[in-house]
N, C-alpha and C positions, 0 to 999 in steps of 0.2 A: 503494500499499500504506500509505503514511503517512497518508493520508486515510480509510482503512478501507474502501476499495472493493476488496475482495479479488477479487470476480469479475472485474473489469477487470485488476487487478494481475498475476494469476496467469498468464493466457496471455502476458502480455508478458515476465515472468521467465522462463517456459519457453522462448519464442523467444530471448531473450538467451542463455540456457544452451545451446541448440542451435546458436546462431552462435559462441559463445565459452565453451566449458565452463570454470567457475571455481568453486572450492569455495564462496566467498562467495555466488555467485549460486544455487548448489545449496541452500546454508544458508537463504537467503532464500525460495527456492522452496518448501522444505518448511515453513517458517513460514507463508507465504502459504496454502498449501493446508489447514494445520491451521486456521488462522482462517477459512476458507472452509468449514469442514466436511467436506472432502475427505480423511478420515482415511486412507484406503488409498494415495492418492497421496502424502500427507505421509510416511507410514511408508515407501514405497518410496523417496523422495528421501533421508529421513534414514539409512535403511539404506545406501543408496549413499555417501551422505556419510561415514558412520562408516567404512566400508571405504577409501575414497579417502584421507580425512584421516589414518588410521592409516598407510597406505602412504606418505603424503607427510611423516610425522613431526609432524603438527599434532594433537598428542595432546589438547589442550583441545578443539578441534572434533570430533574423534573421540568423547571422552567426552560432550560435550554431546549429539551426535547419537545415541550408543548410548541415553542417558537418554530422549531422545524416542521412540525406537522402543519402549522398554519402557513408557513412559506411554501411547502410542498403541495398543498391542495390544489392550487389553480393549474399545476402540472399534471395532475392525475388524469389517466385515460380510464373511462368505464365503459363496460360491456354488460349488456342486460341480455340474459339467455331466457328465452320463453319456449315453453313446449307447447305445440299446437294441441296434442292430444296425449296427456299423460298416460302411462301404463303401469301396471303393478311392477315393482322392482326395477324401475328405470335407474340407470346410473348415467350421471353426466360428469364429464371431466374436462378441465381445460390444462393442458400439457402433463396429463397424467395425475393432476390433483383433482381428487373427489370433491364435487360440490354437494352441499347438503340441499335437501329439497326446498328448505327454507330461503336458500339463497337465490333459487329460481325465480325470475321476475324482478330482481333487485340489481341495481346497478352494482357492479363488482369492479373495484379498482384493479387494473393490470398495468405490468410493466410495458413500455413500448416495445414494438418488435412484432414477429409473427408468433401466433399461438395455434394450437390445434384444439378444436372443440369436438369432443366425441361423445355420442350418446349410444347406449345399448340396453337391452332388456331381453328377458328370456323369451325365446320363440319369435323374435323380432330381428330384422336385417339391421346391424349396426349402421350408424350414420356419422359422418367426418365432415369437418369444414375448417379450412384455415381462416384465420382472422388477423388482419394487419392493424396493429394498435399504434396510433401517434399521440406524442404527448397532448394532453389536453382534450383528446376527442371523447365522444360520446357515441355509442352504437348499439344496436340491438341486433340480435339474432334470432330468428323465428325458427325453430326445429320443426320440421314437417313430421307428420304422423309416420312412425316407424312401421315399415311393411312387415307383413308376418312371413316368417320363414316358411319355405314349402317343406312339408314332412318328406322325409326319405320314404321311397316306395317300399313295401314290404318285400323281403326276398322271395324269390320263387319257390314254390313247394318242392321239396325233394321227391325225386321220382320213387315210384312204389318199389 
């Protein structure tokens, strides 16, 4: 990160935070994401830091994180995913991250760049679409009704 290689530094900071969660690591991860143009990821880390630092009595960190959240908000891109015909046990993913059913129909902040939206359900054909996200944009994706899969024909009867 000190050398400006944010694309290499951010995954290392994320892994470090997953192994040993610390407020300082979370702060640096937010800064790294911001410098790497991953505004939604930075916003999420600073939002988390603001809450955790306030709870820990670290008001300077909490205030700094809250200020970063406010400054990042205009740069956030949002995508709203809507299912035209929900089916039981449907799974919706953006870049392999599973969305909760409560998130459907709600604007979700995403980092700029290309993302893959995939929808699957038992006995239905899966559906995929690429989404190009630019800073500050808002877009909606209407997922069409998932087509039923065609059942496999039964095997022919065995000869007598």
